[in-house]
N, C-alpha and C positions, 0 to 999 in steps of 0.2 A: 584563811583559806577562801578563795572565792567559791561560791556556790556553782557547782557544775551541772546541776539539774536543769533540764530544758523541758517546758512543755511544747510538745511537738504537734499537738492536735487536741481539740477538746477532750478532756478526760484522760489523755494520754501523755506520759512524760518519759524522758530518757536521761539516764544518769550513767556515766561511764563506770561508777562504782557499784552499780546495782544491775545483776544479770547481764554483764558485759556490755552495757549500754543499749541493750535490746528495748525497744519501746515497751513500757509496762503501764498497766492501769494505775492511775493516780491513787495514792495511799496504800499501794500494795507492792508486792515484788512478783506480781503475776504478768509475765510477758504476754503481749497481744498474740504472738504466734501460737502459744499454748492453747488459748482459747479457740483460735481459728482451727487449729489442727484438732481439737475436741469436736468442733462442729463438723468438720470433714469426715471424721470418724463415726458420726451418726448421733452424738450426744445432742439432746434437745437443750434449749436455753434453760429450761427448768432444771435438768440434770446437772448442767454446768454451774448454775447458781447453787445447787445443793452441794457440789463437789468443792466449792470455793465460797465458804460462808461469808467471807468479807466482801464480796462482790455485790453490787447493787444492780438492778435491772438496767439502770442507765449506763452502767459500766459496759455491759453487753452491747448496748447500742453504739457507745463510743468505739468499742473494738471492732464492730462490723464496718463502721464508717471509715475507720482507719484501714482496714483490710481493703475497702474498695478503692481508696486512694494510693495504696501502697502494695499492691498484690505482688509484685515481683519481688520486693523486699521481704515480705511475709513468706513467700515461697522458698526464698533462699534460706531464711532463718530456719524454717521447718527442715529442709534438707540437710542444712548444717548441724542440726541437733539430732537427726536420726542417725548419723554416722557414729 
């Protein structure tokens, strides 16, 4: 079977077999939209790192960079997962 995982940005990967293909932090199953929504709801970066012990500080940097480039996609994913 061919590897279906794709690095879509530094530190971010998308695999249709993981989280419905939503972009996730590499080495985790944590979707970028979850981190962005946490930030929008007022969580600090320190609180996010405490809540997700597998994350590194650089993962947060990658998530915010991805958000900047793909804000419409992230907004759609947040809305779709709130329903």
